[in-house]
N, C-alpha and C positions, 0 to 999 in steps of 0.2 A: 111543192117546194122541196128542193134537195139541199140539206145542210151537210157540209163536208168538213171533216176535221181529220187531217192526216197525221197530226202530231202524236206520237206514241206516248209522250209525257203528259198528255191531257186525257184522262178518262172522262168520257161523256157523263157518266153517272159516278162521280167520285167526290172527294171532300175538298179539293182545291178550289181556290177562287176562280180559276179558269173553267172548272166544271160548272160552277154557279153561272158564269157568263154564258156558256153553251146552253144550259137549261133555260135560262131566262129569255134568251133570244128565240129559242124554239117556242117557248110559251107565247111570246109576243106575236110570232108568225101565226100561231094557232088562234090567238085572240082576233087576228084579222080575217079569220076564216080559212086559212091555208091548210091544206093537207100536207104534213111534213114527214119526210123520210130522212133519217140520219144515216150518213155514210161515214165510217170512221175506222181507225186502226185499233182503238181501245174503248170498249163500251163501259167498263166498270160495273159494279154490283149494287150501288146505293140508288135504286130507281125510285123516284118519287111517285106516289100513287097517281097523280094527275098526268104523268108522262108514261105510264106503264103501257099505254096502247100505241105509242109511237113506234113505227117500224124502224128497226136498226139493222143496217148491213155492215158487217165487220170484216175487214181484211187485216188480221193480226200481223204484227211485225215481230218475228222471232228475235230473241236476244242476240245482239251483235254489237260490234264496236267498230270505230273508225270508218273506213271507206265502205265496209260491208253494211254498216248501219245506214249510211247515206244512200247506197244503192237500193237497199230494202225500202226506204221511204219513196224513192223514185218509182219502184215497181208498185208499191201500194197505191200511190197517187194515180198511176196509169190504170190499175185494176178497178179502183173505186170510180174513177171517171167513166170507164167503159160501162160499169154497171148502171150509173146514172143515165147514160146515153141509151142503154137498152131499156131501162124502166120508163124513160121519158120524164120531163119536168117542164114547168112553165117559168121557173126562176131557180137560180142556184146561189147559195150563200156559203162562203168558205171562210173559216178561221185560218188566217195565214200560218203556214208552217214551212220549215225548211224543205227544199227539194220537192215541193209539190207544184205541179202545173195543172192540177185537176180542173180548176175553174176555167182556165184557158181552153182546155180540151172540150169541156162541156158546152161552153158558150159558142165556140166555133162550130160544133157539130149540130147543136139544137137551135142556134140563133135565138137565144133567150137572154134576158137581163142577168147579169152576174154581179154579186156584191162581195167585196173582199174586205174582211175585218182584220186590221193589223194592231196587235196589242203590245208589241215590243220589237226592238231592233234585233231580231233573232240572230242574224248573221254575226253581229258584233258580240252578242251574248255568248254565242257558241264559241267564238274565237277566244274570248276573255276567260270564260269559266270552264270550258270543256275542251273540245278540239274540233277543228273543221278541216277536212281533207281536200274538198273540191269547192272552194269558195266561189270560183267563177261560175260553176254550175248553179250554186244557190242564188247568185245574183241574176243569172239568166232566167231562172224560174220566177224570181220576184218581178223582174222587168216584164216578162210575158203576162204574168197574172195582173199586174197593174194596167197594162195596155188593154187587156181583155175585159176588165171590170167596168160596169156602168158607174159604180161608185166605189171608192176605196175609203173605208171608214177607219180613221186612226184615233186611238183613245186619248191622245194628247198632242199638243203642238210639237214637242220634241220628236215624237214618233212620226208625225206628218213630215217634218223637216228631214228626218232620216230617209223616209221613202223618196221624197223629191230629190234629195242629194244623189240617190243611187239610180233613179229612173228618169230624171229629167225635170227641170224646174217648170213651174207655171201650170201644172195640170189642175184644171178647175175641179175635176172629179175626185181629187184627193182632199178629203175634208176631216175636220176634227169632231169626233163624237165621244165625249167622255162616257164612262160607265153610268149605270142607273141602278134602280132598286125596285123591288116589288113590294109596294106598300100594303098589298092585300095579304101577302105571306108574312111580312114582319110588321108587328104592331106594338104599340106601347103597352106596358104592364106596370102595376104598382111596384115600388121599390120593396125589397126584402127588409123586414124590420131589423134593427140593430145597426152594426157598422155598415156604412155604405159600401157597396161592392163596385170596384173599378174593374172593367173588363177589357181585355185585348183579344182580338180574333185574327188569326192568320197563321201562315206557315212560319215555323221557327227557323228563320234564316237571318244572317247578319244584317241585311239591309232593312229589317223591320224594327230594329232598335230595342228589342225586348230586354237586353242586358241593362240598358239605361233605365228602363221602367222598373226593374228589380232594384237597382241602385237608388231610384227615386223613392220607392217604398221604404227602403232602409233609412233614407234621409228625412222622411216625412215627420211633421210635427203634429199631425192629426191621425186618428185611428181609422184606417180603412182596409178592407179586405181586397185581395187581388185575385182575379180569375183569368187564367190564360187558356183560351180555347184554340186548339190546334197543336200540331207537332211538326217536327222537321229535324234537320241535321244538328241544330243547336240544342235540341231538347235535353239530352243528358247533361250538358254543361250548365244549362240554365237551371235545371232542377238541383244540381249540386250547389250552385251559387245561392239559390233560395234557401237551401238547408244550411249552408255556412253562415248566411246572414240572419238565420232564424226568422224568416218572413212568414206571414200568413198568406200563402199562395195555394190556390187550387189549380192544378194542371189537369185539364179534362182529357187531353189527347185529341186526336183528329176527330172531327164531328161532321157527318154528312150534311149537305146544305139544308135538307128538310128538317134537321134538328137545330139549326142556328136560332130560330125564333125562341125555342125553349132555353137555349144556352144564354140568350140575352135577357130573358125574363127575370125580373127582380133586380137587375143591375141598376146602378145610379149614374155612372159616368163611363163613356167609351174613350179609349186611348189609342192614338196612332203615333208612336214615338220614333218616327223615322230619323235615322242618323244623318249627320253631315257627311257629304261625299266630296271628293276632290273636284268634281265637275258637276255643276247644277243640272246640266243636261241629262245626267244619269237619273234624275228624278223624273223619268218619263212616264211613270205609271199613272193610272187612273184609280184612285184608292177605293176599291169596292167596300172595304170594311167601314169607311167613314159614311158612305151612303146608308149602309145597313144600320149603323149606330143611330143615325138621324131618324130613320124610319121607325126604329124602336123607341124613339123619344128620349134618346140619351144625349145630354150635353157632351160635346167632344173636346178633349184636350189633345192637341196634335202639334207636330212640328211645323214650323213655317217654311215649307219646302214645296217645290213643284206646283201641282194643281191645288194643293190644300187650301191656300188663302182664298182661292176662288170658290171654294165650297163652304168653308167655315167663316162666318163673319165674327171677328173677335168681339167678345162681350155680348153677342146676340144669340148665336147658336153654339158657342163654345169659346175656348181660349186657345190662342196660338202662342207657342214658345219657341225659343231657339233650339235647334237640333243638338243632340248629343250633350245636353246639359241636364244632368240628373237633379241638380238643385232647383233650377227653374221649373222643371217638370213637376217635382214634388210640391213646390209652392203653388203652382196652378191647380193641381188636384186638391191640395189642402184647402185652398180658397173656396172651391166648390163644395167640398165635404162639409164645411162649416156654414154653408149658406143654402139651405133647402129651398127657400123661396126663389133664389136665383136659378137653381137647378130646374125648378118647375117651369119658370119662364123660358129658359133656354130649351127645355124639352119640347114645349109646344111650338116654339119657333123653328126648331130643327126639323121636326116632322112636317110642318107646313111647307117649308122651303123645298125639301126633297120631293114631296108629292107634287108640288107645282112645277118643278123644273127638271126633275131627274127620274121620271118613271122609265122603265124599260120600253114601254110602248112608245113613249116620246122619242127615245133613242132610235128605235127602228123606224119611226116616221121620218126622222131627219135623214137616215141612211137611204131610204127608198124614195125620198121626195123627188118628184118629177119623172120617176121610172114608169114605164108603160107596163102595168101589172094587171 
């Protein structure tokens, strides 16, 4: 099986949630007995021991901007596809990236099943947050990839709708497959003695709502410590805010996926404080952190947005709150801090639910269902 990732922003062996996704899908293919080779533009250096034997073919993209960067991605996709064709494969799985037509090239040359995973409306993201010079070329690549794929796996209904809006409605092979979790890698552990530790895991960017979480701790009526695992553009401003508010916060910085279980160990509550956005369709993500909190046996306090209410059952596996409301967030966390028996019941329920419904192996099984492999 050839796994393709042409996105230079996603290191295969890195600390991003996207890196976790790559690694877990590769693990699930190997769990099925597949021999996997990874073809990518950025390998990263945080290689988990159990994936150290996976062959990795890298076509690095040199630093470039604008149209030069887009053309470099086109060339990388062509080069990696050519290498897969030379090496041979029985199936190809690609993480959708801008300006890649690699899956289309491989499936047409080798006449094998191809699976396209779409995690975000990348063309819209690029236009909104960065810049895109040849949008029509990006759309052409998307359309070709979708036509060539046996299955197009979208992480949420808004992402599926985005794909269908741009490639043609009614395609039965475009399905919704939310993210999963590895319950063998992430397990529950006893809470640390003393003040309960509330944990957030993720990249420190505005759409993760960490500022609201800090404001919630400042407004809390109960004593709890806060642990923020990850880093990003908002890191310096959030550290400064925590200092100004004199909060008890541990900022760990970026942590490789293999160290996430240790980072969650001893914590009491997981938090996903997503903010309110102008358009609810912008909540198109599938929240990896919530699945990981549940696997670690953490009750979850999360914003009532996007897929979240479909994962967290209010009062059973966690508590749902209005987004961008520090007072409501503080109240929900406080209520669990003062109720250890409730936390314990939610802990057991949260882990049971994700193991039954959201394993990575079950995600891959849905993606490949009906394929001749």
